[in-house]
N, C-alpha and C positions, 0 to 999 in steps of 0.2 A: 604340147606342154607350154608353148609360148603364146598361146592365144589370149583373147580378151580376159579369160578367167584369171590369168596370172599377172595382168598388166598393173593392177593397183599394188599388190604385194611387191612386185618387182620395183615399182617406182619408190616405194617406201624403203626398200633395201638400198636403192641407188642414193637416196637422200641420206641414209645412215652412213653409207660408204663415203659420201662427200664430206660429211661432218668429221669423219675420222681423219681424212687425209688433207683437207683443204688448207689447213694452217701449217702443214709440214714443208711446203715449198712455195716459192713465189710463182704464181700461175697468172698469165695475162688473160684471164677469162673471169666472167662473173660466176657466182655460185650456181645460178640456174643453168648456165651453159655446161658446167662440169657435171651437174646432175643428169643432163640430157645425154652426155657422152657415156657416163657410167651406166645409165639405164640401157643404152644400146649394147654396151659391152656385156652386160648381164645376160641379155637375150642370146648373144652369141655363145656365151659360156654354157648356158643351160642346154642349148642345142648340141654343143660339143659333148656334154656329158651324156645326153640321151643318145647321140649318134657317135660312138667312140672313134669312128674312122677319122673324124676331123678334130679330135680332142687335142692332139699335140700341136697342130697348127694354130688352133684357136688360143691355146694357152700362151704360146710364144708371141702371138700377135698382141695379146693383151699386155704382156710384159713390155713389148716394144712400144705399144701405144702410151702406156703410163709415162715412159721416158719422153716420148714425143709431145705429150701434154705438159711437160715440165715437172712431173712428179718424179724427180730423180733421186730423192734422198732415200737412205735405207729405211727410215721411219715410214715413208709412204708405202714401200713394198711390204714391210712387216705388218702394218695395220691393215693393208688390203688383203693379204693372205689370211690373217686372223679373222677378219670379218667375213670373207667369202667361205671360209671353213665352217663358220657358225651358221650362215644364212642361206647358202646354196641348197642344203637339204630341204628346207621348207619350201623353196621354189620348185624343186624337182618332184618332191613327193616320194612315197615309198616305191622302191623298185629293186630288184636283185642286183647286187654288186655296185649299188649307187655310191657308197662311201669310198670304195676303192677307186672308182672312176674319178670322183672329185679330187682325191689326193693326187692322182696322176696329172690331172689338168693343172692343179695349182703348182705342182713341181715344174711343169713347163713354163708357167707364168714367171717363176723366179729365174729360170734359165733365159727366157726371152728378155727379161728386165736387165740381167747382167750383160748380155750380148749388146743390147742397145746402149747401155751406159758406156761400155768399152768403145763402141763405134763413135759415140758422141765425143768421148775424150780424144780419140784419135783425130776426129774432125777439128776439134778446138785447137789441138796442137798444130795441125796443118794450117789453120787460120792464122795462128800466132806466127808461125814460120813465114807465111806469106806476108804478114804485116811487117815482120822484121826486114824481109827482102825489099818490100816497098819503101820502108823507112830509109833503108840504105840508099835506094835509088833516088828517093826524094831529097835526101840530104845533099846529094850531088847537085840537085837542081834548086836547093833552098835559096841561094842568093837571088836567083831570078824570080822565085815565087813569093818572097817575103812581102813584096808590095801587094800582091794579090791577097795574101792572107790578112795583112793589115787592113786592106780595103774591106774585106768581108767582116772583120770585127768592127771596123769603123761604121759600116752601114747597118749591121744588125744589132748593135749594142743598145741596151735599154738606158744606158747612161748617155748623157749629152757629151759629145766629144768635139772639140774644136782645135784646129791647128792654127797657132798664132805666131806672129812675128814678135821680136823682142820688145817692141813698143806696145804690145797688147792688141795689135790689129788682127782681127780674125780673117784668116785666109781661106779656111774651109771649115765646114761644120756638118754634122750628120743630121738625120731626120729627128732623132731624139732631142737635139738642141732646139729644133723648130717647135716641137711639141712643148718642151719645158717653158720656153719663153713666149709661146703663143704668137709666133710671127712667121715670116717666110725666110727661106734660105738667102734670097737676094737681099733681104733687109739685114741679115746677120753679117754676111761677107762684106768686109770693108769697114765695119764699125770696130771700135775698140771694146775690150772687155769692160772698160769703165763706163761706156755708154749704156751697157745693159743694166747696170746696177743703180739703185737709188743713191743720190749724192753722198749721203752719210756713209754708206757701205763702200762706195767707190773710193772715197778718201781714206777709209781705213785700210784698204789692201794696197794702195799705191806704193808705200815704202817696201812692202814685201815683194811686190812685182818688180820693183827697181833692183832689189838685191838679186832676184832670180835672173834678170836680164844681164847683170854684170858678173854672174857666176859666183856671187858670194854664197848663195845657197843653191841647192839642186832641186828643191821642191818646196811647195807651200800648201797649206790647207787652211781654208777659212769658210765660215758660214756667212752667206750673203743674202741680200733681199732685193727683189725687183718688184716694182709696181706696174701692173699691166694696164692696158688702155681702159679696161672696165673698172679700174680702181682696186682690184684685188691684189693681194700680195703673194708672190712666189718665193719661197725660201729654198735655198740650194746650198749644198756642200761642195765647194770648189776645191779641187786638187789639181795642182799644176806642176809639171816636171820639165826640167831643162833637158833638151836633147842636143848632145854635142856632135860635132863632125866625127864621122867614123875614121877618117884618115886625112892626112895632109894639112898643110898650113892654110890659114885664111888668105885668100887671094889678095885682099886689099892691104893688109898690114903685116903679112908674114907670120902672125900669131895664130896658135891653135885657138879657135873660137867656137861659139855656140851657133847652131843653125836656127832652131825654132823651139817653141814651147807647145807642149801638149796639155790641154786643159780638159779635165773630166768634171762634169756637172751632174750631181745627183739631186733630184727633186725630193726635198725632205719636208715639204709643206705640211703634210698630214702629221708627221712625227712632231714637227715644231708646234703645230696647233694643239696636239695632245699634251705636250710638255707645258705649253702655256696654260692649258686648262687645269692641269694638275697643280701648277704653280699658283694659279688664281684661287683654286680651292683651298690651298694652304694659307693664303694671305687675305682672303676676303670672306666676309660673313655670308653664309649660304642663304639666309632669309632675305636680307636687304641688298646684298651686293656691295655694301660698303667695305672699306678696309677693316680687317679684324684687329685684335690686340697685337698679333705678331707683326703685321705690317706697320701699325701705328708705332710700335717700339722701334722698328728700323728707321722709319721716317723721323721719329723724334731724336734718335741718335744722330742722324744726318743734320737735323736742325740745330743740335747743340754742339756741332763741330764749328768752333769759332774761326771764321775766315778773316774777321777783323774785330777790333776791340769793342766797337759800338754795336755789334750784332745783338738783336733781341729776339725773343720768342714769346708767343702767346698760346695758352691752352684754355679751352672753354669746355667745361664738363656739364653736359645736359642730362637732366632726369625728368621724364614726363610726369606731370602731376595727375593723379587719379587714374592712371592707366590700368591698374589692377581692377578697379571697379568696372571699367569698360570691358576688360578681358573676361571677368567673371560673369557679368550680366549678359553680354552679347555673344560670348563664345570666343574660343581661341582663333578660329579663322578670321573673324572680324578684327581681333586684336593684332594678328599677323599683318593683315592688310593695312591697318593703321600704322604699324611700325614701318612697313614698306613705304607708305605715302610720306611719313615724316622723314625717313632716310633720303628719299628723292629730293625733298625740298632742301634739306640741309646740304646735300651733295651739290645741288645746282647753285645755291648761293655761295657755298664755300669755294667752289671751283672758279667763280668769277674773280676772286681775289688771290688765287693760288694757294688756298688753304686745303687741308685734307680732312674729310669727314670720316669718322670711324664709329663702329658700333662696339661697345665694350661688353654687351650682354644684357639680356632683359630689355628694359626700356631706357638704358643709359647709352648716351652718345658722346663723342668727343670731337671737337674741331681743333685741329692743330694749325697755328698760324706761324709758319717759319718767316724769319726776317720781318718781324713785327715793326710797324712804324711808331709804336708807343701805345700806352693804355687807351687814349681817346679813340684811336683807330680800331683797336680790338673791341672796345665797348660799342662802337658804332656798328661793327659787324654783328655783335651779339644782339643788339636791338633789332637789326634786320632779320636775323635768324629767328628771333622770338616772334616777330610779326608773321613770318612764313609758317612757323609751327602753329600759331593761333588761328590761322585761316581755316574756316570750316572745310571738312572733307566729307563727301558722301560715299558711304560704303554699305552695301547690302541693304539698301533702302533706309539707312539711317544717316542723318547729317550730324557728324561728330565734330566737336571742338575740344581740343586738348591744349593745356598750357604746359610750360616747362619751367623748372628752376635751373639756374646756371651758376656754377662756381667758376670764376675767371682768375687766371694767373697770368701776369705779364711782367717780364723781368729781363735783364741782360743775360746773355748766354754764359758769360764768364761765371765760373764757380757754381754752375747749375748742372745737376744730373737728372736723368729721365725719371728715376724712381721718386726723387724729391718733388719734381714738378707735378707728377701724377698724384702723389700723396697730398700736396698742398691744394690742388684743384679739387680733389675729393673732399677734403676738409672744408673748403670754402663752399662747395655744393651743399654739404650738410648744414652749414650756417644759413644758406639761402632758403632751404626747405624749412628750417626752424623759424625763420623770420616771416613766414607767411606764404611761401611758395610763389609761383608765377612771377619771379623776379630774378635779377642777377645780383651777385655779390662779388666784389673785387677783393682778392686776397690782400690782407694787411698782416705783416709779420707779428706785430704786437698783439693785435686782436685775436689772431688765429693761434697763438701759442697755447692758449687754453684748450682749443680744439685739438691741437696736436697731442697735448697731454691726455685728453679724453680718449683719443684713438689709441694711444700707446697703452693706456690702462685696459681698454677693451681687448686689445690683442694679447696682453700678458695675463689677464685674469684667470683663464682656465688653468694655465700652468701653475699660477700662484696657489690655486686651490689644491692642486695635486702635491705641491711642495710644502703644504702646511704653513703658508705665510699669513693666513687669517687666524684671528683669535677673538675671544669674547670677553668683554668687560661688562659691568652692570651699573645702571643708573638707579638710584634709590628713590622710592616713593614713600613719604612719611605723613603721618597725621599732623595736623596743626590746629591748635597748639598741642603740645605733648611730646611730639617727636618720635612716636612709636613707628618702627619699620613695618610697613604694610606689605610691600612687594619690592622686587628688583626687576628691572627691565633690561633685557639683553641688548647690548650694543656691539655689533660686529665691527672689528677694525682690521686694517691691513698693514702688516709690517713690511712695507715695500723696500726691497734691497737698495734702491736708488733714491726714492723720494721720501723715505722715512715713514713715520706713522701716519696713516690716512684714516680719516673718520668715515663713517658709513655714507654720509651725504656726498662724498666725492666719488664713490664707486657703485653704490646701490642703484642709482638711476641708469648707469651704464649696464649693470647686470639685468635690469628690467628690460632695456631695449634689446639686448643681445639674446635674451632667453636664459642666461646663466643664473637668473635669480632663483629659479626652482631648485637647481642643484645646490646653490649656495645656501638657500633656505633650509633644505633637508640636512645639509651638513651642520648648520647652526642649531637646528632642533635637536639633533643627537648630542651635540656638545652641551647644550643648555640642560637637557634632561639628565645627562650624566652628572653635571655639576649639582643640579637640584637634588638628585637622589643621594648624593654624598651629604648634603646639608640635612636631608630628611633623616638619614641614619644617625647623624651626630647630634642634631638639635631636636628631633622629634617634632611635636606640634608647633614649636617655636620657629621652625624653619620657614623662611619667607616663601610666599608664592613667587614663582618666576614667570615673567611676562615676555612674550616674543611678538614682535610686530611683523605680520605677514603682508607682503605686497598683494595687489589685486591679482596679478598673474599667478602667484603661488597659491592663493586661497582658492582660485578656480581650477587649479591643476587636478585632474581626475585621480591622481595617485596620492593626494594629500591625506585623506582619511586613512587609507591603508598604511601609509608611511608613519602617521602618528600612532596608530595602534601598535605597529611594529616597534617603534622607538620606546613607547611606554612599557611594552612587554619586555624588551631587551634590557632596559635600564632599571625597571622596577619602581619608577616614580609613580606616586599616586596622582591620578588625573586631576583631582581638585587642587593640586599644587601647581598646575600649569594653567597659565592665562594666555589666551590668544587675542591680540589686538589687531583689528581689521578696520579699514576705511568704511565709512557709512555706506558709500556707493556700492561696495562689493557684496553687501548683504542682500541685494535685490537683483532679480534677473531683468531681461529686456522688457518684460511685461509688468515690472515693478512688484513682482511676487517674491517672497523670501526664498533664497536658494536652499536646497536640501542639506548642504554642508552644515548650516547653522544648527539645524535640528539634530544631526548626527553627532556633532561635537558636544552639544548640550547633553545628549543621551550618554556620552562617555563620561560626563562629569567635569568637563573642561570649562573653566571660566571664560566668558566672552566679554570683551570691552570694545565699545564703538569709538574709533578715532575720528577726529574732525566732526564732532557732534554739532548738529544744527546747520550743517552746510546746505541742506535742502529741507526747508521747513515743511514741505508737502509730505515728507516721509515720516515726520514725527509720529503721527497716529499709527503708522504701520510698525514702528519700533515696539509699540506696546505688545504686539503679538509675539515678538521674538524672545521675550523674557531675558534680556541681556542683564549683565551684572553691574556694569559701570560704563561711564562715558568719559572721554577726555576732551578738554577744551584747550585751545592754545591760539597763538597768533597775536595780531596787533591789539586786540581788545584786552587780552590778558597782560600783554606788555605794557599797556597804558596804566596799569595799577602800580607800576614801578616809578611813575613820575613823582617828582619831589613833593608836589602838593596833592598827590592822589590822582585817580583817573578822572578824565573829563566826563560829563554827563552821558554822552553817547556810549563810551566804553562801559561805563557802569550799568547803563540800561541793558546793553546786549548781554553782558555776563549775568546779570540778575535774571534776565529772561531765560537764558539757557539753563541756569541752575534751577529755576522754578519749574521749567519743562521737565528736566531730569527727575526732580522730586515727584512730580505728578505721575511720571512713568515708573517710579520706584527704582531709579538708578542712582548709584553713588557718582560723585563728580570728582575727577582728577584734573588739576590744572598743571599743564606742562609749561616749562620756560619760566619758572619762578626762581629768581636769582637772589633775593635778599629777604630779610625778616620783615621789613615794612610791607613789601609787596604781598608776602604770605599772610600777614595780619589783615590787610585790607580785603583780600580775597576771602579769608575766613569769616570776616564780618558780613560778607554777602553770601555765605552758605557753602563756600568751597572748603572742604575739610582735609583733602589729600593733595599734596603738592609734589611736583618733580622739578628738578633743577638744582642750582647751587645751594638754594635754601634748604634742600633736603639732604645735601651732602654730595661730595664729588664722586666720580666714577670709581668703582672698586673692582678688583680682580675676584675670581671665584674663591680663592683662598682667604680673602679679606672679609667675606660675607659674615663668617662666624664672629669676627671682631666687631662688625657693625651691629649685629644682633645683640651682642653682649653690652655694647655701649648704649644702645637704646634702652636696655633694662636697667 
């Protein structure tokens, strides 16, 4: 029954048995070794069941073997018996009395297991008893053996151990000390602990070592650094303890004194390097390796700590010109390489003068100059840095040249904080880019006050829109002569809680730059259409058309048409009562073809007016295709008509030419910026019949429109 026919099934049962009991006990064998043992045991059990004469002996032996193999837990016995009960029948096959014999064998397994566990327990108790007796005997000999035990610990410890005199001289050291400091025992003995350390770290621990020698303290713990002969650094954790005399006075002076110092040295180089790596990741930019915003802030705070009244600081805010075009055209890998190359140049030059180069994000860098020698010195550094940035760099088969704009702030440390310094540098950088790029601009408090105001408005504009600080007034457009009210044009204003009433020219350019112009424009459209629907209900056909000027960004917004449809449907305003005024340039795409939005708005019945008519004479023939309703002219040529003796010939020629061109195209002409009756009359004589400005009346609120209509009648 145990021949080759049953070897494979038996092996499978042994593997299953192993899975059941392997995790129940700690066994100093591999899983494969256990399978082999159980496989052999199965063979003996099968033979015992087939030959009942040996059944009892085989069962007891298996129970004893389980204990001997360290399967001593009740769970191991229970799972073994359960598995054997289920699997032995399939190994033995059908035979008379088989199940009864299996039960008898398994009963003896349990008995053998219990006996073996009992004997093992007795043995362990005996071992413990013998250990206690030996401990008692050893305690009697402990005084003599203490030196031997210490020597064993001293020799085998992974920690560096040194025995030193009170002045720090090393009298003995173990092998671990030799390994840690990469030297020899002869070189260690006779040297002081201070000789092992770099001067800075040796000086740092001298006071504590002196206190230890005098008994002021009993132990010390310090992190130290040693530079080896190959230039690498070994970082260690030093723990030193004072060992006093065990008995008796000091022979020299009769006082109870200290004998020696035990020093333990743990090599923490790997741990220290990991900590440094984590610290660097937290304070350095991962792409360029420069200091990041966090480290810059820390160094800036240090630089602003006034050690003397004359201390000064400089901050140079760099922004690469045209980097986005390079990044988009050549790909981000080339862009990243260019940022790295620029960072290396800034870092190398800044380090020469003790300055710190940092990356703020994107293509923006900052160079911090602590203890500045004054504006001329900082500007000289900026000129050097700009030359380095401008030097061509070859990346990926391309020779690239990039310029930079720089905002420079240099001032005394007194009464300066980090936030203000960074903000002023950022504002000055904005001026530099606005004045032509590839240059530096030095912060001037008077000049940059306007820029500060712009930044403050930009930051608070979204919240102001949420808080309903914006409102709409209307500028009138009237026929001349006659004074009939033709239309009213919306003028969005800001009731600023600190700065008072702001006109649209003060914040709309900022809204355009920040992208808020679309949100602001949608809000204004809904307000305007709501007002106009009220006029429509109360005045009927006499209600004026309401005009709204859309920025280029808003007119090109994909959601404009849908938003207009929604506003008209929600408010009930007739589309022909809404006039949209747009710059001439926005009517055409990059290929100088009309944009689809024009045709869609015309299809809705909305009136369209061209603002800045005649700005590009090449487009005049294309305007004929757009079927616009009117055009607006303004600027110095219109303003020239307000001169005391009338416009000069050039102003007159330009205005007459624009009016004639509009007439040929079938457009009405509106002149904006007409402030008095004489100016309006002169324009009327040259064909301008509709005027806007003070000559047409002052701005009015939505509720005053009905009064303005009644006055015109």
